[in-house]
Each structure stands twice: as C-alpha cells, then as structure tokens.
ROTORDO-271597 format. One record per residue: residue in one letter; y, z, x of N, C-alpha, C in turn. Coordinates in steps of 0.05 Angstrom, whole numbers, plus 5000, padded with zeros to 4 digits. Atoms other than C-alpha are relative to their C-alpha. Layout:
N
AYZXYZXYZX ...
***
This chain:
363
M497650005017500050005000502550005017 S497750004982504649875059502449864989 E497750145012508949425016501950194986 F498349815014511550044980501150225018 I498949804981513250445043503149975000 N497049995000520650655041501249834978 L499050165021521450304975502750104989 R497449895010527050774953502349915017 E497950084982531050605015500549704999 R499750305000529749855008500849904973 L499550095027530949824933502749864997 P497450145003538449664937500049725012 A500150264987537049104986498349804984 I501750175016531548834941501649904975 L498450075023536148844880502249795007 K497950194991541648484919498749735005 A501350264996536647944940499449864974 L500650125026534547834868502649914986 A497450075012541847834845501249755012 V499050244987543447294895498049774997 G502150215000536846914895499749864974 I500450135027536146794820502249814993 P497950195006543046484810499949765019 A500250224981542046064874497849814991 G502250175009535445804847500949844976 Y499150145024538645634780502149795007 L498150204991544445284815498749755012 F501450234988539744854856498449854979 H501450135022535744724793501949814984 R498050165015542044474757500849765017 L499250224982543644044818497649805004 R502450174999536643744811499049955028 T501150024974534643874882497050054999 P502949955000527243874901499450305005 I500949714999523544554896502450195001 P497549855000530144884876499750305001 W500349705002527445584863498950125026 M500749904973524945634935502349955020 I497950074981530445274974502650164994 G497549865007536345594936500050295008 P500149724991534246324944499750035030 M500349974971532046215016502749975014 I497550054987538745925037502050234994 A498149795007542846444998499450275013 V500849744988538947055022500349995030 A499850024971538546805094502950015009 T497150024992546046655096501250284999 L498849745002548047345071498750205019 N501349834979542947685116501349965027 L498850054975545947345176502950085001 M497349905001552847555153500250305000 G500149714999550648275154499450144974 V500749885025548948395081497050014998 R502949974998541948665088498649974974 M501650055025536848415037497150005007 H502949994997529448515027498749854977 S501650115022524248134987498550224985 P501549805015520648514932497350065011 P502849944991514048864946498149794989 Y502150205008508248374944501249744990 A498850265009512947784934498349775010 R501750214989508847334980497449994985 Q502650005013502347554948500149914971 M499850095028504747454877500349694999 G499650295000507246754893497449855008 Q502450144991500746574929497950004979 V502049995021496246804872500649804978 I499250195021500146394821499649725010 L500350274989500245784867497049935003 G502950054996492845844884498649954973 S501250045026491045904810500749724989 A499250275010495045274793498649785016 V501150214983492344874852497049974995 S502950015003485045054838499149814977 L500750175023485244644773499849715008 Y500250284991485843994814497349935011 F502550054985479044074847497749954981 T502250095016474443694800497949875019 P502050134983467843394827500949735010 T499150264991471042704830502150035022 V497949964980477042954869498850095027 V501349894976472743344918498449785015 A501550224987468342734930501949815014 E498050174987474542324946501150135026 L498949864977476942854995498149955024 S501950034978470542775037500349735014 T499750264987472242045050502450005019 N497649984983478742265085499650195023 F500449804979475442725136501049905027 A499150114974476942265195503050035002 A497149984999484342265177500850295004 I499449724997484243025171499650095029 V500549924972481243105240502149885018 A498050134984486142605270502750154998 A497549855004492042985240499950275015 T500249744987489443645268500249975030 V499750054971488743355338502949945007 A497150074996495843085332501750255001 V498549755000498243795317500150125028 F500049884973496044035386501549825020 V498550184982498843415421503050044997 V497149965006505643485387500950275009 G499249734992505744235398500150035030 G500049994970504044145472502549875011 L497550144991509643645482502550174994 G497749835008514444095444500250245019 A500049774981512444685489501249935027 L499050094974513844295552503049965000 T497250055002520644065529501650264996 L498649755006522544745502500250185025 S500149834976520445105567502049905020 R498250114980524344625612502950034991 A497250005009530544625568501150284998 S499049725005531045375553499650195023 G500749814978528045685615498150224992 V501949805009523346105573497249925011 D502650054987516346165604498249834982 G501750195014511045655585498150134980 K501849865019506546175552501450034973 S498649955025511746355501500649754985 T499350255013513945645487497549864988 F502550125010506645425478499450124972 F500749875026505245935422502349974980 A497850055018512245805393499949724989 S499950285008510845065387497649914984 I502450075015503845055356500450084971 P499549935028504645015280497750154986 G501949835014499945575262501550214985 G498649785014501446205223501650165020 A498249864982507246595252498750265010 M501349754991503247245253497849955019 A502250064982497146935284500949915028 M499050094974501146595339501350225015 A498749774987505047235353497850185013 V502249844989498447615362498949875025 L501150144977495847085410502050015023 A498049994980502447085447500050275015 E500149734987502147835459497450035016 R502549974986494847785479500149875028 Y499950144975496447295534502550065016 G497849914984502547665559502649844996 A497550155005507847205528501950174984 E497949865015514347425495499649944970 I500450045029513547535420502549894987 A497550075014520947445401500549704999 P499650295003521546705419498149874981 V502050115018515146575381500950044971 A499149945027517846925319502449844991 V497650165006524546575323499349714994 A500650295003521645885332498549944974 H501650055024516645945275501750034975 S498349965023521846215226501949764996 L498250235002526745655242498649754992 R501550255006521445105240499249994971 V500950005027518545315173502449964981 S497750035016525545375143501049715000 M499150284997527544685170498149814984 V501950175014521144375142500450024970 V499749955028522044695074502549874988 I497550125010529144435068500049695003 L499650284994528743745100497849824987 I502150175009521943475079500249934970 P499750085028522943525003502449814995 F497750185003529843205009499449725011 L500850264989527042655054498449844980 L501850145018521642485004501449944973 T498750055026526142544943502249795002 Y497650174998532242164968499849795023 G500350184977529541775028498949734994 G501150275007526841174990497149975005 I502950014995519641355006498650014973 P501350005026515141174947498350264996 L501649765007512241804914497849914982 V502350085015505341604893498850244986 A500949775016503342074837497050045005 S502849944998496642424842498449854979 A501750145019491042024810499050184979 Y501049815020488842654775502050234997 R498449775006493043174741498550174980 P501649835018489943774707501049984971 D499350015028489743704632498550234987 V501349755009488044424615501950144982 P498249855018490944814556500850275012 L499049744992495145434568498850214982 D501249785015491446054547500550265015 Y499249754986494746714567497850215000 L502249815001488547104546498049955023 R501650074977484746734601501650035026 L498450004976490446684650500550285011 A499349734991492347424653497750135016 P502249884984485347684675499449845025 W500550164976484547094722502050055022 L498049934979491047244758499550285011 A500749734991489047984761497649995019 F502350034982482347784791500849875026 G499050134976485947334840501350205019 C498749804984490047924863498050185014 V502249844988483748334874498749855023 L501250164979480547774913501849985025 G498150024978486747684955500350255016 E499749754986487448414971497550075017 V502549944986480148494991499849815025 S500250194978480347865034501950065023 E498149944979486648065071499450265014 R500949764986483948755084497849945020 L502050094981478248385117501149815021 R498550164980483548025159499549704996 F500150285007482747355123502849914993 H497250085004489547025130500349824975 N499450155024492746735067498050044978 G502149955020487447065025500949994971 Y498950005027491947134964500349714990 L499850285008492746374964497349875000 L502550154996485946134988497750104981 M502149905017481346594948500249894971 P499850125026484146374880499349705000 I500650294998483645644904496949975002 F502950034996476345724928498550074974 F501549925023473846114868500749844975 G499250165023477945724817498949725002 A501150264996475645064847497050004994 A502849985005468445294844499450014970 L500449995029469145474771500749744986 T499250265011472844824755497849795004 M502250194994467344414789497550064984 S502349935016462144804750500349964970 G499550055028465244614684501250234985 V498749785013468445284669502949944997 Q497250065005475145184636501850245004 L498049794996480745614663502549934984 S497550055014487845654636501949855018 A497850124985493645224657502050225008 V498049814991499245574695502749894990 P497550115011505945504658502149955022 H498050094980511845184694501850235009 W498349784992515945824693498750185020 M501449844981510546174733500149875028 T499850134974510645644788502950025011 D497249964991518245704789500350295011 F500049724991517246464797498750015028 A501350004974512546324855501949895021 Q498050114981517845884888502150215007 L498049794995522946454879499050215020 M501149794982518346954913499849895029 F500150114973517146484972502849985012 G497250024990524646354978501150265009 L499049744992526247094980498750105025 V501449924976520947225032501049865025 L499050154977523246665077502950085007 G497349934994530546855070500350285012 A499849724990529247595084499250025029 R500849994971526347415153502449985018 Y497650054983533347245178501650265003 E498649754995535347935203502249955021 R497750064982542247915235499650115028 A500249884973540748395292498049865017 F502150134985534348035311501049735011 F499150264992537547345313502450025019 A497749964981543847605348498950065028 R501149934974539447885403498949765015 Y501250234987536247205416501749754993 K498350225009542246765398500149775021 L500050214980541946385465497649824998 F502550165003534846155449500049834975 I500150135026536445925378500649705002 P499650294998539545245396497749845011 F502350134989533545065438497750004980 A502249995020528745295384500649804977 L499450205020532444865333499449725009 L500650274989531944255377497049965002 N502950014998524644405389498849954972 S501050035027523444475314500549724989 F499350265010527043825300498249795014 F501850184986522943465353497250004988 I502749985011516343735325499949884972 L499950115027518543545254500049705001 L499950294998520342835274497349885009 A502550094989513942755314497850024978 S502049965021509843025255500349794978 V499450215019513242535207498949735010 A501050254988511641965255496949994999 V502949995002504342195257499149954972 G500750055028504142215182500249714991 V499750285007506841515175497849835013 A502150154985501941255228497350044987 L502549955013496041585194499949874972 A499950145026498241315126499349715003 W500550294994498140615156497149965009 A502750034988491540715194497850044979 F502149935019487641015136500649924972 D499350115026491140665078500450234979 L499449785018493841315047502950004993 P497250005007500441435011501750145022 T498249904978506141545061501150284994 A498849745007509442125024497950225001 T502149804999502842485017499450085029 M500749954973501342415091502350145015 I497849864988508342655111499850304994 I500349715007507243305073497550115013 A502649904989500043355098500250065030 T499749964971502343315171502550165007 S497649854994508743715165499350275012 P500749754987508944325210501150254986 G499249775016510344815154497650184994 G502249835007506245375125498349884978 L501850105021500245255080501150034972 A498949955027503545575019502449834995 E497550165004510245225029499449714995 M500650295003507144535037498449954974 T501650035024502344644979501950004975 I498249995023507944834931501949765000 T498450254999512044234956498549774987 A501650225012506343764938499750044970 Q500449955028505344114872502649944984 A497550055013512744074855500649704998 L499450295000513243334873497749844987 Q502250125016506643204836498649775015 I501650194985503242824892497450145008 S502849914997496142914917499750285012 V500249724992495543664919497450065014 P502549934986488143714937499949895029 L500050114973489143244997501850155018 V498149844984495143635022498750275007 V501449754995491244285015497849975021 A502250044981485243995052501149965028 F498950044974489543755110501050265012 H498849764989493344405118497950225004 L502149794997487244855107498449955025 F501550074976483244485161501750055025 R498349954977489244515207500350295007 V499649714996490345255197497550125013 V502549894989483045415211499649915029 M500450104973482644975273502250115019 V497849894983489445215300499550295006 N500549724996487745945290497550055018 M502449964984480845855322500249875027 G500150154975482545355376502350035019 T497649984983489545515402499550165025 Q500449844976487346065449498349865021 H501850144981481845635479501549765013 I498550224989486545035488502050115021 Y498149894981491745485521498550095026 T501549914977486445785568499249765017 C500750244985484045085588502449875013 A497650124989491144835598501050165024 A499249834978492845435641498249975024 W501950054978486545325682500549745014 A499650264989488044585691502649995017 L497449994985495144755715499950205023 G500349814978492345265763501450274996 R498749745006495345865727498050184987 S501649805014492246505702500950024972 P499149975028492246545626501050284994 G498849745003493747285634499250154975 R500949875025489647525575499850305003 K500349715001489948255556499250084972 K501049905025486948665501502350164986 I498149855016491348945445498750124977 S501349865022489849425390501149904973 K498950115025494649145338502649865006 F497550144996500748715329502450184996 R497749835001507249065343502449824993 T497650155008513648815309502350095017 
***
C-alpha cells in the first residue's frame, strides 16, 4: 500500500494536479488534438511542476489507467486477429533488433556530446522501461540520474509528437481491420475491472513489470478467444485512463531534480530527438519491407512506453493488437537482453562492465 504513504501531506498537490489536469484535457479535447486527455494534463502538470508548483498524481493512477486500457485492448484479440499476428513475427524481430542498434548509436552520440560516461548513456538510450533501465544502470555502476532524465524526456516527446505527426502529417491512417463489437454491460465490466486490479497487484508483487496492463490483456484475450463475451469499455473510461497517464507523466517533472541536471537536459533532448527520428525511419522501412501500414509501424517502433503507445493506437483506432505485439516483444527482449548486450559491448571495447550486486532500487 505504498501508494497511500504520506497521502495526507500529498493530498493538496494531488487536488491541484486534478484541478489543472482536467481543464487542460477538456481544452485539448475541444481543440481536437490527438489523445487530448493524456497530452493536455501531462503538459499542464509538468509545466507547473517545473515552475515550482508541486503536484502529485493520485494514488494508483497508473494502475487504474492500465487496467482500463488492458481490458479494452483484450477485446481485439480474436482467433482471427491472433492468427494474423503470427504472420508478422519476422517484422517484430527486425523491429526489436533495430531498437538495440538505434539505442547504441544514440548512446555513442550522447556520450561524446555530453561528456557523460558511456555506461550511463547506454542505459539512458535503450527504450526499455525507465525503472528497469535504472536498476541495470545502478547494477553496472552507471549514474542513475541521466538515465531517469533521458527516459522521462523521451517518453514525453514521443507521446506529444507521434500522435500529432500521424494526425496532421499526411500519413494515411489505415483503420484496424477488426474493431470489437461487444455490448456495454456494467454488470460484467465492474467485476472484470476489479479482477484485473487483483491480477495486476499480484503480478507486480511478483515483480512482473506492467502487470496491471498485461494481465487484463492476457486473461481477457484468452477469454475472448475462448468465446466468452466480456463487456465493452465505455469511451469515458478510456478518457479517464488517458487522464491518469497524463497526470503520472506530468508529475515526474520535479523542479529540483531537473534543475540539478539542467546541463544534461539539452543533450538528452537531442538524443531523444535522434532516437525518435531513427525509430520513425525504421518504422517506415519495415512498413515498406513487410507491406504493413506506415502509421501502424511508426507507432509500433516508437521508443515510448508500452501503455502510452497502446493507448495512442487505441485512440487513433489503428491496429491495436499489432502495436501491442511489437511493444510487448520489445519490452521482454530489452529487459532480458540489455544487460547481456552491454556486457558483450564492454568486453569488445576492452572495458570492464563493472557489475555489482544491489538489494533494491534507490530513488
């Protein structure tokens, strides 16, 4: 129940975040921007945080958003859709390999430009989970702060730029061939969401990353493929999930932390922009090579988080299962393979990887 620690002290900052985030989401909605309820609150809360107005996201904001999103996404996984996904396995593997190549190039350029050691820039440039990369960075004796800064900036940049690029960049948005046609039944939806929360909590206690998102997807997809009819997730709930993600992302921008590492931020922004451009180029190339929709592949190869890219695909109504498959495979391979690739690279360059044991991640 760590989410409720010091809740009384954090409550004013939580209320301020809601008071700012909800109108910002509504404003962006009225302006017809893509994923408005995530981008608007994120920008508003981050801006005020950096100005010194401290804000916090509500307890379990990320988890609530992930359970709702996972429940909505699971409805896409019919037997026909899953069978089609298996035909794209080669493209999924190619995209995952490209992640390491792009991340490695980004690490080299960031290290030479900023003067930060190669260990830190390596883990800062690999688009894995921010927590997982920070843990690996500490294990190998790298600096955690540059890793945290780089990941926060890159995810925010991806969340803002990719939806706008796809919406207003003239790239054809090929709608998903299948959209769930399931009736809304709150008597089914309420217990299913509650069960998803239980699954998520148990999985994350067992150190399964993104459990609140992935467990509802896995179990819901299994039920859907078995012919069990679940309930549709209403649009207002997916907007609420966007709001929760936006508040969480915006709350990461603590003024004191970013002020402490302000000299590194310009280099991290350039690095994030380079990785984003390279990832878009990879997506376009894979779309051409494997005859897949360009917009879908740009989202599938974007260096953002699994939840953020999934909700982007869901909001733009393009191939959600394919995007989930790409990012899920990438997350698994990155979290499992990054440490081994770093060790091999350090050995090839004649350096000691400097591994050390740690008991837990320190913030």
